[in-house]
TILOMAR-780882 format. One line per 2 residues: number of its first residue (from 0); for each residue z, x, y of C-alpha. Coordinates in nm, 4 decimals, always signed. Each point is the difference from the previous one (the first is absolute). Layout:
NUM> Z,X,Y ~ ...
END
This chain:
0> -3.6728,-6.4057,-0.9775 ~ -0.0448,-0.3896,-0.0065
2> +0.0051,-0.0217,-0.3779 ~ +0.3561,+0.1853,+0.0311
4> +0.1158,-0.2290,+0.2046 ~ -0.1370,-0.3133,-0.1547
6> +0.1835,+0.1321,-0.3298 ~ +0.3258,+0.0213,+0.2276
8> +0.0111,-0.3519,+0.1094 ~ -0.1164,-0.1077,-0.2975
10> +0.2834,+0.1272,-0.1782 ~ +0.2242,-0.0964,+0.3030
12> -0.1521,-0.4108,-0.0013 ~ +0.0293,+0.0086,-0.3784
14> +0.3662,+0.0858,-0.0273 ~ +0.0536,-0.2541,+0.3357
16> -0.2151,-0.2530,-0.2451 ~ +0.2057,+0.0415,-0.2907
18> +0.3231,-0.0154,+0.1765 ~ -0.0735,-0.3196,+0.1815
20> -0.1395,-0.1563,-0.3502 ~ +0.3171,+0.1254,-0.1373
22> -0.1679,+0.2091,-0.2550 ~ -0.0177,+0.3434,-0.0772
24> -0.2958,+0.1992,+0.1343 ~ -0.2507,+0.1350,-0.2979
26> -0.3264,+0.1780,+0.1156 ~ -0.2973,-0.1093,-0.1439
28> -0.0467,+0.1647,-0.3624 ~ -0.3692,+0.1616,+0.0201
30> -0.2139,+0.0987,-0.3158 ~ -0.1729,+0.3445,-0.0488
32> +0.1963,+0.1544,+0.2813 ~ -0.1573,+0.3639,-0.1285
34> -0.2989,-0.1153,+0.1636 ~ +0.1106,+0.0604,+0.3454
36> +0.1405,+0.3190,-0.0755 ~ -0.3211,+0.0812,-0.1536
38> -0.1806,-0.1285,+0.2914 ~ +0.1755,+0.1792,+0.2390
40> +0.0675,+0.3415,-0.1404 ~ -0.3377,+0.1223,+0.1073
42> +0.0581,-0.1139,+0.3474 ~ +0.3089,+0.1769,+0.0273
44> -0.1419,+0.3352,-0.1394 ~ -0.3288,-0.0302,+0.1956
46> +0.1181,-0.1152,+0.3746 ~ +0.3808,+0.1005,-0.0212
48> +0.0866,+0.2915,-0.1967 ~ -0.1104,+0.3093,+0.2246
50> -0.0839,+0.2476,-0.3136 ~ -0.2501,-0.2562,-0.1559
52> -0.1263,-0.1805,+0.3193 ~ -0.1325,+0.3482,+0.1254
54> -0.1833,+0.0319,-0.2954 ~ -0.1469,-0.2927,-0.0591
56> -0.3700,-0.0613,+0.1144 ~ -0.1135,-0.3281,+0.1878
58> -0.1673,-0.1411,-0.2689 ~ +0.3024,-0.0348,-0.2429
60> +0.2389,-0.1023,+0.2569 ~ -0.2370,-0.2924,+0.0812
62> -0.0375,-0.0504,-0.3781 ~ +0.3637,-0.0082,-0.0720
64> +0.0650,-0.2301,+0.3321 ~ -0.2105,-0.2827,-0.1666
66> +0.1079,+0.0430,-0.3363 ~ +0.3506,-0.0369,+0.0859
68> -0.1027,-0.3080,+0.1876 ~ -0.1625,-0.1205,-0.3036
70> +0.2765,+0.0667,-0.2009 ~ +0.2312,-0.2058,+0.2311
72> -0.2239,-0.3006,-0.0222 ~ +0.0079,-0.0007,-0.3592
74> +0.3979,+0.0315,+0.0004 ~ -0.0271,-0.3105,+0.2544
76> -0.2197,-0.1700,-0.2578 ~ +0.2590,+0.0474,-0.2486
78> +0.2602,-0.1487,+0.2069 ~ -0.1636,-0.2583,+0.1394
80> +0.2192,-0.2978,-0.0815 ~ +0.2790,+0.1813,+0.1917
82> +0.0402,-0.1362,+0.3618 ~ -0.2022,+0.1868,+0.2931
84> -0.2445,+0.1807,-0.2907 ~ -0.2888,-0.1761,+0.1141
86> +0.0873,+0.0650,+0.4100 ~ +0.0824,+0.3596,-0.1400
88> -0.3085,-0.0052,-0.1473 ~ -0.2561,-0.0965,+0.2212
90> +0.1324,+0.2524,+0.2235 ~ -0.0776,+0.2765,-0.2615
92> -0.3617,-0.1485,-0.0383 ~ -0.0206,+0.0066,+0.4079
94> +0.0665,+0.3847,-0.0128 ~ -0.1865,+0.0729,-0.3023
96> -0.3050,-0.1446,+0.1518 ~ -0.0068,+0.1790,+0.3416
98> +0.1275,+0.3239,-0.1652 ~ -0.2707,-0.0285,-0.2550
100> -0.2603,-0.0835,+0.2678 ~ +0.1036,+0.2787,+0.2474
102> -0.0313,+0.3066,-0.2381 ~ +0.3236,-0.0612,-0.1974
104> +0.2063,+0.0567,+0.2869 ~ +0.1598,-0.2849,+0.2362
106> -0.1590,+0.0157,+0.3366 ~ +0.1726,+0.0481,+0.3023
108> -0.1665,-0.0043,+0.3690 ~ +0.0230,+0.2753,+0.2427
110> +0.1478,-0.2306,+0.2332 ~ +0.2691,-0.1210,-0.2362
112> +0.0740,+0.4050,-0.1030 ~ +0.0151,+0.0727,+0.3245
114> +0.3159,-0.2201,+0.0514 ~ +0.1877,+0.1652,-0.2928
116> +0.1936,+0.3017,+0.0238 ~ -0.1725,+0.2194,-0.2273
118> -0.0454,+0.3373,-0.1401 ~ -0.3387,+0.0349,-0.1212
120> +0.0780,+0.3191,-0.2186 ~ -0.2249,+0.2295,+0.2379
122> -0.3185,-0.2457,-0.0395 ~ -0.0999,-0.2002,+0.2950
124> +0.0833,-0.3741,-0.0008 ~ -0.3715,-0.0673,+0.0136
126> -0.2505,-0.2521,-0.1443 ~ -0.0600,+0.1228,-0.3515
128> +0.2830,+0.1504,-0.0660 ~ +0.3551,-0.0502,-0.1664
130> +0.2845,-0.0686,+0.2016 ~ +0.1953,+0.3094,-0.1509
132> +0.0832,-0.0522,-0.3460 ~ +0.0310,-0.3642,+0.0125
134> -0.1897,-0.2738,-0.1640 ~ -0.1892,-0.1039,+0.3299
136> -0.3473,+0.1194,+0.1123 ~ -0.0676,-0.0326,+0.3706
138> -0.3183,-0.2061,+0.0332 ~ -0.1463,-0.1977,+0.2933
140> -0.0084,-0.3602,-0.0316 ~ -0.3453,+0.0067,-0.0091
142> -0.0117,+0.2243,-0.2835 ~ +0.2644,-0.1585,-0.1874
144> -0.0605,-0.2799,-0.2605 ~ +0.2540,-0.2954,+0.0430
146> +0.1294,+0.1659,+0.2728 ~ +0.2746,-0.2820,+0.0609
148> +0.1389,+0.0861,-0.3393 ~ +0.0333,+0.3829,+0.1033
150> +0.3189,+0.1216,+0.1249 ~ -0.0621,-0.1511,+0.3384
152> +0.3457,-0.1574,+0.0716 ~ +0.3160,+0.1598,+0.1078
154> +0.3727,-0.0589,+0.0480 ~ +0.1004,-0.1138,+0.3512
156> +0.0184,+0.2813,+0.2742 ~ +0.3600,-0.0651,+0.0131
158> +0.0769,+0.1185,-0.3735 ~ +0.1295,+0.3258,-0.0363
160> -0.2643,+0.1141,-0.2562 ~ -0.3629,-0.0577,+0.0767
162> -0.1926,-0.0610,-0.3293 ~ -0.3690,-0.1761,-0.0883
164> -0.0164,-0.2502,-0.2547 ~ -0.2871,-0.2364,-0.0921
166> +0.0112,-0.3654,-0.1190 ~ +0.0235,+0.0661,-0.3301
168> +0.3316,+0.1623,+0.0527 ~ +0.1155,-0.3094,+0.1823
170> -0.0879,-0.2361,-0.3325 ~ +0.1264,+0.3182,-0.2453
172> +0.3809,-0.0278,+0.2287 ~ -0.0175,-0.3763,+0.0035
174> -0.0954,-0.0009,-0.3855 ~ +0.3113,+0.2463,-0.0548
176> +0.2496,-0.1859,+0.2399 ~ -0.0835,-0.3348,-0.1966
178> +0.0725,+0.1636,-0.3316 ~ +0.3170,+0.1227,+0.0944
180> +0.1083,-0.3019,+0.1519 ~ -0.0722,-0.2224,-0.2388
182> +0.0619,+0.2664,-0.3317 ~ +0.1061,-0.1950,-0.3053
184> +0.0907,-0.3540,+0.1976 ~ -0.3617,-0.1127,-0.0348
186> +0.0480,-0.0306,-0.4066 ~ +0.3017,-0.1989,+0.0569
188> -0.1249,-0.2578,+0.2576 ~ +0.2354,+0.1164,+0.2555
END
């Protein structure tokens, strides 16, 4: 959710920045974009596509999540000269670290999960269980390694949609915003 907002606001800010400068907006050209598709495909099949997610064992879902994070980090590394990529990469590393240290899923506390309007797909939203078909696993703070990097943040209560997100997600969103704001302007010294 916050990544989508960052992308939207990044494009709007990039268009405005280019207009103020009297230039045409040019998004940053990225190398090895295929790595993003290859990295996200397993996540899509394991977490979002019902025919395959219902058949995927927990260990394979965890493996796919960790593997996709590693693929995205490789993409960022190959595009590191672009604006915002170091920030985006820091967020991916933060998420990979907390996911890897907590069994291959992103931890969320029972208290945070209780504040969300969730369908746990027949499983109780209790510690040790995955949060429905999501990438999250419910863990208490005491049982979470690096809990401050987990999905412990929420949008404000006045927000129409309640989602949990992590500090890593904030860095990913900031990096994406910066990349879209500056685009190719950094190459020309604008």
